[in-house]
C-alpha positions in Angstrom: 11.7 20.7 -0.6 11.4 18.2 -3.1 14.9 19.0 -5.3 16.4 18.2 -2.0 14.5 14.8 -1.7 14.9 13.8 -5.4 18.4 14.7 -7.0 17.5 11.8 -10.0 14.4 13.4 -10.7 14.0 16.7 -9.2 14.6 18.2 -12.8 11.4 17.9 -13.7 9.4 17.0 -10.2 10.5 20.1 -8.9 8.1 21.9 -11.5 5.1 23.2 -9.7 3.2 23.5 -12.8 4.0 19.9 -13.8 0.9 17.7 -14.3 2.9 14.8 -16.4 1.4 12.2 -19.3 1.4 13.8 -22.6 1.6 17.5 -21.6 0.0 19.8 -19.2 -3.7 19.8 -19.0 -5.5 22.5 -18.1 -5.2 23.9 -14.4 -7.5 24.3 -11.6 -5.0 25.6 -9.0 -2.5 23.9 -6.3 -2.1 21.3 -4.4 0.1 21.3 -1.4 1.4 18.2 -0.4 2.6 18.0 3.3 4.6 15.1 5.2 2.3 13.8 7.4 4.7 13.1 10.1 5.8 16.7 10.7 3.1 19.0 8.6 5.9 20.7 6.5 5.3 21.4 3.1 6.8 19.2 0.7 5.5 20.3 -2.7 3.0 22.3 -4.5 1.4 20.5 -7.6 -0.4 21.9 -10.1 -4.3 20.6 -10.0 -6.6 20.1 -12.8 -10.3 19.3 -13.2 -13.2 17.9 -15.5 -11.5 19.8 -18.6 -8.4 18.7 -18.0 -9.6 14.6 -17.2 -11.2 14.9 -20.7 -8.1 16.4 -22.3 -6.2 13.3 -21.0 -8.7 11.1 -22.3 -8.5 12.8 -25.9 -4.5 12.2 -25.8 -5.1 8.9 -24.7 -7.6 7.8 -27.0 -5.4 9.6 -30.0 -2.4 7.5 -28.9 -4.6 4.2 -28.7 -4.1 3.3 -32.8 -0.4 3.7 -32.2 0.3 1.6 -29.2 -2.5 -1.3 -29.5 -1.1 -1.8 -33.0 2.5 -1.7 -32.2 4.1 -5.4 -32.1 3.9 -7.0 -28.8 7.6 -7.5 -28.4 8.1 -3.8 -29.1 5.4 -2.5 -25.8 7.4 -5.3 -23.8 10.9 -3.6 -24.6 9.3 -0.2 -23.3 8.0 -1.7 -20.3 11.4 -3.1 -19.6 12.7 0.0 -19.8 10.3 1.3 -17.5 11.3 -1.0 -15.0 15.1 -0.5 -15.1 14.8 3.2 -14.7 12.3 2.8 -11.7 14.8 0.3 -10.0 17.4 3.1 -11.2 15.4 5.6 -9.1 14.7 3.4 -6.2 16.1 5.4 -4.1 14.8 8.6 -4.9 11.1 7.1 -5.1 11.3 5.7 -1.7 12.1 9.1 -0.2 9.4 10.7 -2.2 6.9 7.9 -0.7 8.3 8.6 2.9 7.7 12.3 2.4 4.2 12.4 1.2 2.8 9.2 2.5 4.9 8.4 6.1 5.5 4.8 5.9 9.0 3.7 7.2 12.1 4.0 4.2 12.3 0.3 4.6 9.0 -0.3 3.3 9.1 2.2 0.8 11.9 0.6 -0.2 10.1 -2.9 -0.3 7.1 -1.1 -2.0 9.5 -0.3 -5.0 10.7 -3.3 -5.2 7.1 -4.8 -5.4 6.2 -1.8 -7.6 8.7 -2.7 -10.1 8.1 -6.4 -10.3 4.7 -5.9 -11.8 6.1 -3.7 -14.8 8.7 -7.0 -15.2 6.0 -9.4 -15.2 3.6 -7.7 -17.6 6.4 -6.7 -20.1 6.8 -10.7 -20.2 3.5 -11.2 -19.9 2.4 -8.8 -23.0 4.0 -11.9 -25.6 1.6 -14.3 -24.2 -2.2 -13.4 -25.3 -1.7 -15.5 -28.2 -4.6 -16.3 -30.5 -6.4 -19.7 -29.8 -8.0 -21.9 -31.9 -11.3 -23.6 -31.4 -12.4 -27.1 -32.5 -15.0 -26.2 -35.1 -18.6 -27.6 -34.7 -19.5 -26.4 -38.1 -18.8 -28.2 -41.7 -16.0 -26.0 -43.7 -15.6 -23.5 -41.0 -12.5 -22.2 -39.2 -12.5 -20.8 -35.7 -10.5 -18.5 -33.5 -10.8 -16.4 -30.4 -8.5 -13.3 -30.3 -7.6 -10.9 -27.3 -7.7 -7.6 -28.0 -7.1 -4.3 -25.8 -10.4 -2.9 -24.5 -9.1 0.9 -25.2 -8.6 3.4 -23.0 -8.3 2.4 -19.1 -8.5 4.4 -16.3 -6.9 4.0 -13.1 -7.7 4.8 -9.6 -5.5 4.6 -7.3 -5.0 5.0 -3.5 -2.5 6.9 -1.2 -1.2 3.6 1.4 0.6 2.1 -1.8 0.8 4.8 -3.7 3.7 3.5 -6.3 2.9 -0.2 -6.6 -1.5 0.5 -6.9 -0.1 2.4 -10.3 2.2 -0.1 -11.7 -0.2 -3.4 -10.5 -3.0 -1.6 -13.0 -0.9 0.5 -15.4 1.8 -2.3 -16.2 -1.0 -4.9 -17.3 -3.4 -2.4 -19.0 -0.2 -0.7 -21.0 1.2 -4.9 -21.4 -2.6 -6.0 -22.8 -2.3 -2.6 -25.6 -4.2 -0.2 -23.8 -3.4 3.6 -23.2 -4.1 4.6 -19.8 -5.4 7.8 -17.7 -4.3 7.9 -14.1 -5.9 9.9 -11.0 -3.9 9.1 -8.1 -5.0 9.9 -4.5 -4.4 13.8 -3.4 -2.7 12.9 -0.7 0.3 11.2 -2.6 0.5 13.1 -6.0 4.3 12.9 -6.1 4.9 9.2 -6.1 2.1 9.1 -9.1 4.3 12.2 -11.3 7.6 10.6 -10.6 6.6 6.8 -11.8 5.1 9.4 -15.1 8.2 11.1 -15.7 10.0 7.6 -15.8 7.6 6.4 -17.9 8.2 9.7 -20.5 12.1 8.5 -20.4 11.2 5.1 -20.7 9.7 5.6 -24.1 6.1 5.6 -24.1 4.5 6.9 -27.2 3.3 10.8 -26.2 -0.7 10.0 -24.8 0.0 6.7 -23.9 0.4 7.7 -20.0 -1.5 10.3 -18.6 -1.6 11.4 -14.9 -4.1 13.7 -13.9 -3.9 15.4 -10.3 -7.3 16.8 -8.7 -10.7 16.7 -7.1 -11.6 13.0 -7.5 -15.2 13.7 -8.0 -14.6 15.9 -10.9 -12.3 14.0 -12.7 -13.5 10.7 -12.4 -17.2 11.6 -12.6 -15.9 13.0 -16.0 -14.4 9.8 -16.4 -17.0 7.5 -15.7 -19.6 9.6 -17.9 -16.8 9.0 -20.9 -18.3 6.3 -23.3 -14.0 6.4 -24.9 -13.0 4.8 -21.2 -13.7 1.2 -21.5 -12.4 -0.2 -18.6 -11.9 1.3 -14.7 -9.7 -0.1 -12.5 -10.1 1.6 -9.0 -8.5 0.5 -5.4 -10.2 1.8 -2.5 -13.0 1.9 -0.2 -16.2 -0.3 -0.8 -18.0 2.8 0.1 -16.4 4.8 -3.3 -16.3 1.0 -5.2 -20.2 0.8 -5.3 -20.3 4.9 -6.1 -18.3 3.9 -9.0 -20.0 0.7 -10.1 -23.1 3.0 -10.2 -21.6 5.6 -12.3 -20.4 3.4 -14.7 -23.6 1.6 -15.4 -24.3 3.8 -18.2 -21.4 3.5 -20.5 -21.2 -0.5 -19.2 -17.7 -0.5 -18.4 -15.2 -3.4 -17.8 -14.4 -2.7 -14.1 -12.0 -4.1 -11.8 -12.5 -3.1 -8.1 -10.2 -3.8 -5.5 -12.4 -2.8 -2.1 -12.0 -2.8 1.5 -10.9 -6.0 3.6 -11.8 -7.0 7.1 -9.3 -9.7 7.5 -9.8 -12.5 10.0 -6.5 -14.1 11.9 -7.2 -17.4 13.1 -4.9 -19.5 15.2 -5.9 -22.6 16.3 -4.7 -24.9 19.8 -1.7 -26.9 18.2 0.1 -24.0 16.4 3.3 -22.9 16.6 2.4 -20.1 19.1 5.7 -17.8 18.4 5.3 -17.9 14.7 1.4 -17.0 15.0 2.7 -13.8 17.2 5.1 -12.8 14.8 2.7 -13.4 11.5 0.2 -11.3 13.6 2.4 -8.5 14.0 3.3 -8.4 10.0 -0.3 -9.0 9.3 -1.7 -6.1 12.0 1.0 -3.5 11.7 2.6 -3.3 8.2 1.9 0.0 6.7 1.2 1.4 9.9 -1.7 -0.8 9.9 -3.4 1.2 6.6 -3.6 -2.2 4.4 -6.4 -3.6 3.0 -4.7 -6.8 3.8 -4.5 -5.7 7.4 -5.7 -8.4 10.2 -8.7 -6.2 11.6 -10.1 -9.6 13.8 -8.1 -11.7 15.8 -9.4 -15.0 16.8 -7.6 -17.4 19.1 -8.8 -20.6 20.4 -9.7 -20.7 23.9 -7.0 -23.2 25.4 -4.1 -20.8 24.0 -5.9 -17.5 24.3 -4.7 -16.1 27.4 -0.9 -17.1 26.1 -1.4 -15.6 23.0 -2.7 -12.3 24.5 0.2 -11.6 26.4 3.2 -13.0 23.8 1.2 -10.2 21.5 1.2 -7.7 23.8 4.5 -7.9 24.6 5.8 -7.8 21.2 3.4 -5.2 20.2 5.2 -3.0 23.0 8.5 -3.4 21.5 7.2 -1.7 18.0 9.1 1.5 17.2 7.4 4.7 16.8 8.8 7.4 14.5 9.4 9.5 11.3 9.6 7.6 8.4 13.2 8.1 7.6 14.5 7.0 11.0 12.9 3.5 9.7 10.4 2.7 13.0 8.3 -0.2 12.6 5.7 2.3 12.4 5.1 5.8 10.9 2.2 8.5 11.0 -1.2 7.8 9.8 -1.9 9.6 6.9 -4.3 12.8 8.4 -6.4 13.4 11.3 -9.5 11.5 10.3 -7.3 8.3 10.5 -6.5 9.0 14.0 -10.0 9.8 15.0 -11.4 6.4 13.6 -8.9 5.0 15.8 -9.8 6.8 18.9 -13.5 6.2 18.0 -13.0 2.3 17.7 -11.2 2.2 21.0 -13.4 4.1 22.9 -16.7 2.1 21.3 -15.1 -1.7 22.1 -13.8 -0.9 25.7 -17.6 0.9 26.6 -18.4 -2.4 25.1 -16.4 -4.6 27.7 -12.9 -4.9 26.2 -9.6 -4.8 27.7 -6.8 -2.0 26.8 -3.9 -4.1 27.0 -1.4 -1.6 25.6 -1.8 1.8 23.5 -5.2 3.1 22.5 -3.9 7.1 22.6 -1.8 9.3 20.4 1.7 9.7 20.7 1.6 13.6 20.9 5.4 13.9 21.5 5.9 13.1 18.1 3.0 14.7 16.7 -0.9 14.8 16.0 -0.9 11.8 13.6 1.6 9.2 15.5 -0.9 6.6 17.1 0.2 4.2 19.5 -0.1 0.1 18.6 -2.9 -1.0 20.5 -4.0 -3.9 21.8 -7.7 -4.7 22.5 -8.7 -8.0 24.3 -12.1 -9.4 25.0 -13.5 -7.8 22.1 -17.3 -8.5 21.5 -18.9 -9.0 18.1 -21.1 -6.0 18.3 -18.2 -3.7 18.6 -17.6 -1.6 15.7 -14.3 -2.7 15.0 -15.3 -6.3 14.7 -17.2 -5.0 11.7 -15.7 -1.9 10.2 -12.3 -1.4 8.7 -10.1 0.2 11.0 -6.9 1.1 8.4 -4.6 1.8 11.7 -2.4 0.1 14.4 -5.3 -1.2 16.4 -5.5 -5.3 16.8 -8.4 -6.5 18.3 -8.4 -9.8 19.7 -11.5 -12.4 20.9 -11.6 -15.9 22.0 -13.4 -19.3 19.9 -14.3 -22.4 21.2 -14.9 -24.3 18.1 -13.9 -24.8 14.4 -17.5 -24.4 13.3 -18.0 -20.5 15.4 -14.9 -19.5 14.1 -15.8 -19.7 10.8 -19.2 -18.5 11.3 -17.7 -15.0 13.0 -15.3 -14.8 10.4 -17.4 -15.0 7.5 -20.2 -12.6 8.9 -19.1 -9.7 7.3 -19.8 -7.9 3.8 -15.7 -8.1 3.0 -14.2 -11.3 1.7 -10.7 -10.2 0.7 -8.0 -12.4 2.6 -8.0 -14.8 5.5 -5.3 -15.9 7.7 -5.3 -19.1 9.7 -2.5 -20.8 11.9 -2.7 -24.6 12.0 -0.9 -27.4 11.4 -3.5 -29.8 11.4 -4.0 -30.6 7.9 -7.5 -32.0 7.5 -8.5 -28.6 9.5 -6.4 -26.3 7.0 -8.4 -28.2 4.1 -11.8 -27.6 5.7 -10.6 -23.7 6.5 -9.5 -22.7 3.3 -12.6 -24.2 1.8 -15.3 -22.7 4.2 -13.7 -19.3 4.6 -15.3 -16.9 2.2 -12.2 -14.8 1.1 -10.7 -14.6 -2.3 -7.2 -15.5 -0.8 -6.4 -17.4 2.2 -3.0 -17.2 3.9 -1.7 -20.5 5.9 0.8 -20.1 8.7 2.4 -17.0 7.3 1.3 -13.4 6.0 3.1 -12.8 2.7 1.2 -13.7 0.1 1.3 -11.2 -2.5 3.3 -10.7 -5.9 3.3 -10.2 -9.6 2.4 -13.7 -10.6 -0.5 -14.2 -7.8 -4.3 -12.9 -8.9 -5.0 -10.4 -6.2 -8.7 -9.8 -5.5 -11.7 -10.8 -3.2 -15.0 -11.9 -2.8 -18.4 -10.6 -1.8 -18.3 -6.7 -1.2 -14.0 -6.8 -1.3 -14.3 -6.5 -5.3 -14.9 -7.2 -8.7 -12.1 -9.0 -10.7 -8.2 -10.2 -10.2 -4.9 -7.8 -10.3 -1.5 -9.4 -11.3 -0.9 -12.7 -12.8 -2.5 -13.5 -16.1 -6.0 -12.4 -15.2 -4.7 -9.0 -14.5 -3.4 -8.7 -18.3 -7.1 -9.9 -19.4 -9.2 -7.8 -17.1 -7.8 -5.4 -19.9 -8.8 -7.6 -23.0 -12.0 -8.3 -24.8 -12.6 -12.0 -26.6 -13.3 -11.6 -30.3 -14.3 -15.0 -31.8 -13.8 -15.3 -35.6 -15.7 -17.7 -37.5 -14.3 -17.9 -41.3 -15.3 -20.2 -44.4 -13.0 -20.2 -47.2 -15.4 -20.6 -50.0 
C-alpha cells in the first residue's frame, strides 16, 4: 500500500479522497492505480470531472492577482523551498514513480534530480524578466517593454516522466507569475499528487497550484473552452496535440505543445564505433524506450553496418529486464496497448523483409507488460516502425550509402524533435546539423536535455520551447508602454 512506500508523504497521500491543490474539488468516483510490473493495486485516488476542472480554474483565477503581484524575490523564495522539499523527499518520490510507472529505481531517482533542477532554475529566472527600454523614434516619448504573466495556465502532462514534466512546466509558469491548473496522466496520478503536497508545504498561496485527476476529455475539454485559461502547455502525442490546438482556437490561447518524436540515429564510417553503440543503447532503451527522445531509426553507413549490427546486438542482449525496484536496465511497459504496438511493429517489419536479431517477444515469465529488448536489421523504409513512433524497446537498423541519402531519409517524417549524429569529420558535422530538420541535434552523445536549454521540436513535434529563458517567456505577454510626460 501507499503508506508503506512513502513514509515521508503518506500522511496526505494515503488519503483516498485527496485531490490536492487548493482543496477537494467535486469528485466523480475513484481511480485504481496499479503497478505495471505486477498488476497489484497501489492506491485508489479520487477523481474529478468538468465541474472539478472549473472549480480549479476558479481557485487559480482568484489566486492570480496576489501571486502575480508578489515581489519576484518572494515568489523565488517559495520556489526554492519547493526545490528543497523535493530533494528531501527524493527517495519517496522515486519509489512512488516506480510503483505507478514501472521505471528502474535508478532512473526514477535521476528523474527526481532532473525535475528539481527546473524548480531551482526558474526560482532564479523569476528574478530576471526586467523592463526593457526602447530607443524612441518619436519626439518627447519614452518607450518601455514590460513582461507580464499571461494569467492562469493549464498544464497537461504524460506518464513517462510524471514528475519532471510537471516541474518543467509549472516552475516556469509560476516563476513568471502565473497560477496553474494541472492535469496529469491517469496512469501516474500519485507523482503529481506528491508534488502538489510538497508545493502546499512549500508555502504557495491557496489556489496557486491546483491538480485535478480524472477523465482527460472532460477536464481538459473544460479548460480549452474556458477563456480564463490564457496559456495551455501539453506534452504527449501529436494526435492529441492537434486536437488541443483545434479546441483552443476559439479562445486564442497561448500554446506550448511538446509532441511526438521519431529520432534518427545516424552513424558514419570513421566514428568511434564503441561509443556509437554505447550511446545508441542509451538513446533507444532509456525509460524502457518510452521516451519521445528515443531513437527509433538507426541509419548506419554501409561499410560499418554489419559490425555495428553485431556489436549493438551483443550489447542489447546484455540488458537486464526486471521490476523497477530491482534496478534493471529495462522495466515493464506502461500498459497492454504499448506491448501490442511493439508486437505489431516487429511483425510488420519482419513481414516486409527485416531480420530479427534478438528479442521480439513478451517475457511472459516476468509478466504481460515486460517486452524483451529487440533489434531489427535491414528494416525497409516502408515498415511501420520507420514512420510511426514505437515508444518501446525495439530498435530498427538500416544501412545507407551517402550523406545526401541519409539526410533525405532522416527528414522524411512529420516529426522533428531530436536527431543523433556520430562522426568525427567537423565539416560533415556542420553540414548535418544544418540540414537535419530537428529542433535539437546531439553530436557524438545522447544526453542533451536540462533546465538551461530550450527543449522543443520542429514540424509536428510541437510549438514553442520548454526550459531555459524561453520556457518562462512562454507564460508572459509583452506590454509596450509609450509615455509622454507632457
